[in-house]
C-alpha positions in Angstrom: 26.9 22.0 33.9 25.1 19.5 35.7 23.2 18.1 32.7 26.6 18.0 30.4 27.5 14.4 31.3 23.6 13.2 30.7 23.8 15.3 27.4 27.3 13.2 26.2 26.4 10.0 27.6 23.2 9.7 25.4 24.8 9.7 21.7 27.1 6.4 23.1 24.3 4.6 24.8 22.4 4.9 21.6 25.3 3.5 19.4 25.9 0.7 21.9 22.1 -0.1 21.6 22.1 -0.2 17.7 25.1 -3.0 17.8 23.3 -4.7 20.8 20.2 -4.8 18.1 22.7 -5.7 15.1 24.0 -9.0 16.9 21.0 -9.9 18.2 19.2 -10.1 14.5 21.7 -12.0 13.3 22.0 -14.6 15.8 18.2 -15.0 15.3 18.1 -14.8 10.9 20.7 -17.2 11.6 18.9 -20.1 13.4 15.8 -19.0 10.9 18.2 -19.5 7.8 19.8 -22.4 8.6 16.1 -24.4 9.8 14.3 -23.5 7.0 17.0 -24.1 3.9 17.9 -27.1 5.9 14.7 -28.7 6.4 13.2 -27.9 2.8 17.2 -28.6 0.5 19.3 -30.4 3.5 20.8 -33.9 2.6 24.4 -34.3 4.2 24.4 -34.4 8.2 26.2 -32.5 9.9 27.1 -34.4 13.0 26.2 -37.9 14.5 25.6 -35.3 17.6 22.4 -33.8 16.3 21.1 -35.4 13.6 18.5 -33.0 11.9 21.6 -30.5 11.0 22.5 -30.4 7.9 25.6 -29.0 5.8 23.5 -27.6 3.9 21.8 -25.6 6.6 24.9 -24.4 7.9 26.5 -23.1 4.8 22.9 -20.6 4.1 22.7 -19.9 7.8 26.7 -18.2 7.6 25.7 -16.7 4.1 22.3 -15.3 5.3 23.6 -14.2 8.6 26.5 -12.2 6.8 23.8 -10.7 4.8 21.5 -9.5 7.4 24.5 -7.7 9.0 25.3 -6.1 6.3 22.1 -4.7 5.4 21.5 -4.1 9.1 24.4 -1.9 9.1 23.5 0.1 6.1 19.6 0.9 7.4 20.3 1.2 11.4 23.7 2.8 11.7 
């Protein structure tokens, strides 16, 4: 009976770790997609505060993040 709480906690910790990894993957790939697409195809500045950010990079970053989130949930969950 002493090991029962440990056995019950393991699946919960494992599932939490998967969602932790998916969240971090989405943040990392958002930055990568926005940077690469903004440098390559970006023409329209996003804000004056950060002159190197572009609208194109921002949009592709969002779309790429949604795609990575979908793929990561298919393979990891």
